[in-house]
C-alpha positions as CSV (number, residue, x, y, z in Angstrom):
1,M,47.7,-38.4,91.5
2,S,45.8,-41.0,93.4
3,N,47.1,-44.6,93.6
4,A,43.7,-46.0,94.6
5,K,42.5,-49.2,93.1
6,L,39.1,-51.0,93.1
7,V,39.1,-54.8,93.5
8,L,36.4,-57.4,93.2
9,S,37.1,-60.5,95.4
10,L,35.7,-63.9,94.4
11,P,34.1,-66.2,95.3
12,Q,33.4,-64.1,98.4
13,G,31.7,-61.4,96.3
14,F,32.8,-58.0,97.8
15,I,34.4,-54.9,96.3
16,T,37.1,-53.0,98.1
17,A,38.8,-49.7,97.5
18,I,42.5,-50.0,98.3
19,G,45.4,-47.6,98.7
20,V,48.0,-50.3,98.2
21,D,48.8,-52.6,95.3
22,V,46.9,-55.8,94.8
23,S,49.7,-57.9,96.3
24,G,49.6,-55.9,99.4
25,Y,45.9,-56.2,99.6
26,A,46.1,-60.0,99.2
27,A,48.6,-60.2,102.0
28,H,46.3,-58.1,104.1
29,L,43.4,-60.6,103.6
30,S,45.5,-63.7,104.1
31,P,44.7,-65.7,107.1
32,G,48.2,-67.1,107.2
33,S,49.9,-70.3,106.1
34,G,48.0,-72.4,103.6
35,K,49.2,-75.5,105.6
36,Y,46.7,-74.6,108.3
37,F,44.1,-72.2,106.9
38,Q,42.0,-71.9,103.7
39,G,41.6,-68.5,102.0
40,R,42.1,-68.6,98.3
41,T,40.7,-65.6,96.3
42,I,40.3,-64.5,92.8
43,F,40.9,-60.7,92.4
44,A,39.5,-58.7,89.5
45,E,40.9,-55.2,89.3
46,L,38.2,-52.8,88.1
47,P,38.8,-49.6,86.0
48,L,38.9,-46.1,87.5
49,K,38.8,-42.6,86.1
50,E,39.8,-39.7,88.3
51,A,39.2,-41.9,91.4
52,E,35.7,-42.9,90.3
53,P,34.4,-46.2,88.8
54,A,34.9,-46.1,85.0
55,F,32.0,-48.5,84.4
56,E,28.4,-48.7,85.3
57,F,27.1,-51.2,87.8
58,L,24.3,-53.4,86.7
59,D,20.8,-52.5,88.0
60,E,19.7,-54.3,91.1
61,G,16.7,-52.3,92.2
62,S,16.8,-49.6,94.9
63,W,18.0,-51.5,98.0
64,R,21.4,-49.9,97.7
65,D,23.3,-47.4,95.5
66,A,26.3,-49.4,94.4
67,A,27.9,-46.5,92.6
68,A,27.5,-44.1,95.4
69,D,28.8,-46.6,98.0
70,T,31.9,-47.2,95.8
71,R,32.6,-43.5,95.3
72,A,32.4,-43.1,99.1
73,A,34.9,-45.9,99.6
74,L,37.3,-44.5,97.0
75,T,37.1,-41.0,98.7
76,A,38.0,-42.6,102.0
77,V,41.1,-44.1,100.5
78,T,42.2,-41.1,98.4
79,K,41.4,-38.3,100.8
80,S,41.5,-39.9,104.3
81,G,44.6,-42.1,103.8
82,K,42.9,-45.4,104.6
83,K,44.6,-48.4,103.1
84,T,41.4,-50.3,102.5
85,K,37.7,-49.4,102.6
86,T,34.9,-51.8,101.7
87,A,32.7,-50.5,98.9
88,L,30.2,-53.4,98.6
89,S,30.2,-56.1,101.3
90,N,28.1,-58.7,99.5
91,N,26.5,-59.7,96.1
92,A,29.1,-57.7,94.2
93,F,29.7,-60.3,91.5
94,S,26.3,-60.2,89.9
95,V,26.2,-56.4,89.9
96,T,29.7,-55.8,88.4
97,P,29.8,-56.4,84.6
98,V,32.4,-59.0,83.5
99,S,33.4,-56.5,80.8
100,A,34.8,-54.3,83.7
101,W,37.4,-56.9,84.8
102,E,40.7,-55.3,83.7
103,K,43.3,-57.5,85.4
104,V,42.7,-60.9,87.1
105,Y,44.8,-62.6,89.7
106,L,44.7,-65.9,91.5
107,G,45.5,-65.5,95.2
108,K,46.7,-68.4,97.3
109,T,46.0,-68.6,101.0
110,G,49.4,-67.2,102.1
111,G,48.7,-64.1,99.9
112,E,50.8,-65.0,96.9
113,L,49.4,-63.8,93.6
114,L,49.5,-65.0,90.0
115,Q,48.3,-62.6,87.3
116,L,46.5,-64.2,84.5
117,E,46.8,-63.2,80.9
118,E,44.5,-60.4,79.5
119,G,41.0,-61.7,79.1
120,V,39.9,-62.5,75.5
121,S,36.4,-63.0,74.1
122,I,35.6,-66.6,73.1
123,A,32.0,-66.0,72.1
124,K,29.5,-63.2,71.6
125,F,25.8,-64.0,71.9
126,A,22.9,-62.7,69.9
127,P,19.6,-62.3,71.7
128,G,17.8,-65.7,71.9
129,Q,15.7,-68.0,74.0
130,C,16.7,-71.2,75.7
131,D,14.3,-74.2,75.7
132,E,15.0,-76.8,78.4
133,G,14.8,-79.6,75.8
134,M,17.5,-78.2,73.5
135,T,20.4,-80.6,72.7
136,P,24.0,-79.4,73.0
137,D,24.3,-79.1,69.3
138,E,21.2,-77.0,69.1
139,I,22.7,-74.7,71.8
140,A,25.9,-74.5,69.6
141,K,23.7,-73.5,66.7
142,A,21.9,-70.9,68.7
143,I,25.1,-69.1,69.7
144,G,26.6,-69.4,66.2
145,V,29.5,-71.7,67.0
146,K,30.6,-75.0,65.5
147,P,29.8,-78.0,67.8
148,P,32.7,-80.2,68.7
149,A,33.2,-83.3,66.5
150,K,32.7,-85.5,69.6
151,R,30.9,-84.6,72.8
152,E,32.7,-85.4,76.0
153,A,31.7,-85.2,79.7
154,R,33.5,-82.1,81.1
155,L,33.9,-81.2,84.7
156,F,33.4,-77.5,85.6
157,M,34.0,-75.9,89.0
158,V,31.7,-73.0,89.2
159,L,33.0,-70.2,91.5
160,A,30.3,-67.5,91.4
161,P,27.5,-66.7,92.0
162,I,27.7,-70.0,94.0
163,E,30.3,-72.7,94.3
164,F,29.6,-76.2,92.8
165,L,31.0,-78.9,90.6
166,V,29.0,-79.8,87.6
167,L,29.4,-82.4,84.8
168,T,28.3,-81.2,81.4
169,S,28.5,-82.1,77.8
170,L,28.6,-78.4,76.9
171,T,31.7,-76.5,75.9
172,P,32.7,-73.5,78.1
173,A,31.0,-71.0,75.7
174,E,27.9,-73.1,75.4
175,Y,27.7,-73.5,79.2
176,V,27.9,-69.7,79.7
177,W,25.0,-69.3,77.3
178,Y,23.0,-72.1,78.9
179,A,23.6,-70.9,82.4
180,T,22.6,-67.3,81.6
181,H,19.5,-68.3,79.5
182,R,18.1,-71.5,81.2
183,P,14.5,-71.0,82.3
184,G,14.1,-71.1,86.1
185,K,17.8,-71.6,86.9
186,K,19.2,-68.6,85.2
187,F,22.4,-66.8,86.4
188,R,22.9,-63.2,85.6
189,Q,26.6,-63.9,85.2
190,V,28.8,-66.9,85.9
191,T,32.5,-67.6,86.3
192,F,34.1,-71.1,86.4
193,T,37.0,-73.2,85.3
194,E,37.3,-76.7,83.8
195,L,39.0,-79.4,85.9
196,R,40.6,-82.8,85.3
197,W,38.8,-85.4,87.3
198,D,41.0,-86.5,90.3
199,P,39.4,-89.2,92.6
200,S,42.1,-88.4,95.2
201,L,40.4,-85.0,95.9
202,H,37.5,-86.8,97.6
203,L,35.0,-84.3,96.3
204,A,32.6,-87.0,95.0
205,A,32.8,-90.7,94.9
206,S,34.2,-92.2,91.7
207,S,31.0,-94.3,91.3
208,V,28.9,-91.2,91.4
209,Y,31.1,-89.5,88.9
210,E,31.1,-92.4,86.5
211,Q,27.3,-92.9,86.8
212,N,26.6,-89.3,86.0
213,R,29.2,-89.2,83.3
214,T,27.5,-92.1,81.6
215,E,24.1,-90.4,81.8
216,I,25.5,-87.2,80.4
217,L,27.0,-89.0,77.4
218,Q,24.0,-91.3,76.7
219,N,21.2,-88.8,77.1
220,S,21.5,-85.8,74.8
221,S,18.7,-84.0,76.6
222,K,20.7,-84.1,79.9
223,K,23.2,-81.3,79.5
224,T,24.3,-80.8,83.2
225,K,24.6,-82.9,86.3
226,T,25.6,-81.3,89.6
227,L,28.0,-83.4,91.7
228,V,28.9,-81.2,94.7
229,I,27.4,-77.9,96.0
230,G,29.5,-75.5,98.1
231,D,33.1,-75.2,99.3
232,V,35.0,-76.5,96.3
233,F,37.4,-73.7,95.4
234,N,39.7,-74.2,98.4
235,R,39.8,-78.0,97.9
236,V,41.0,-78.2,94.3
237,R,44.7,-77.6,93.5
238,F,45.4,-75.1,90.8
239,P,47.3,-77.7,88.7
240,S,44.0,-79.5,88.4
241,W,42.7,-76.6,86.3
242,I,42.8,-77.4,82.6
243,G,45.1,-74.8,81.0
244,Y,47.4,-74.6,84.0
245,D,50.3,-76.0,82.1
246,R,49.0,-74.8,78.7
247,E,48.5,-78.4,77.5
248,A,45.0,-77.5,76.5
249,E,42.7,-74.5,76.2
250,G,41.6,-73.4,79.6
251,G,41.9,-71.0,82.5
252,L,39.2,-68.9,84.1
253,Y,36.0,-68.4,82.2
254,A,33.3,-65.7,82.9
255,G,30.4,-64.5,81.0
256,D,26.8,-63.1,80.8
257,V,23.9,-63.0,78.4
258,N,26.1,-61.1,75.9
259,G,29.1,-63.4,75.7
260,A,31.9,-65.4,77.2
261,R,35.5,-64.5,78.1
262,L,38.6,-66.5,79.0
263,W,41.7,-65.5,81.1
264,R,44.5,-67.9,80.4
265,F,47.4,-68.9,82.7
266,P,50.7,-67.2,81.9
267,S,53.1,-69.2,79.7
268,T,55.5,-69.4,82.6
269,I,54.3,-69.8,86.2
270,P,56.8,-68.6,88.8
271,R,58.3,-71.3,90.8
272,A,57.7,-69.4,94.0
273,W,54.0,-69.3,93.3
274,E,53.9,-73.0,92.5
275,R,55.5,-73.8,95.8
276,A,53.3,-71.6,97.9
277,Y,50.1,-72.9,99.6
């Protein structure tokens, strides 16, 4: 019986067949102590059946055969004894359906892992069109959810397909729908978390944050405002993620044109993981 696994790594966006457990793979990728290096990763374990992918990759044209490349990597691990073999070296996030994410882990720079709870659906979307002028409440109506009693400016850290910080008046489910339907700026899939604003992170000036926050709250047609583009994941501490200590709903969100899912933090976070870099 093969012990091969298939793992999607984010935000880097590659898939690897591995002949070790995910913790061993995380240690293999680690650049060393988090005191000196940066190398956080989100790992999504993907389903296999008889050492082959138990899901279908999304169509991306004919420039590569993702399924064949993945089968070849799995064969190299199961029959040739290799510990790791790259299946897809790039752009794997947008070709791997979110529904195929079985187990999700947060990896710190030193290789320490935290497994999140099983993913749950927070919204399912019916086919629909997005108009740029839609208000947040109109988006809520379009996806069949009740709008919040009071709109707030939320801070999302988008991790894939690109990294950026964005202020928005949308809820997580509404944002997934908007990001995957918005004309001209559409994502095939998106994954992100919600953050507490912390000026000490020095990601954006407090004046910029407050100015954009005011605009978001006063102008109902302005649903998102990007603050920072690129290189944010390694710069934000996990305790800044809403949901880390279960004080509010949150964790890791992901979704596509069909719906949104949430992976929550475990109720108890091991002390060893908290102390690791």
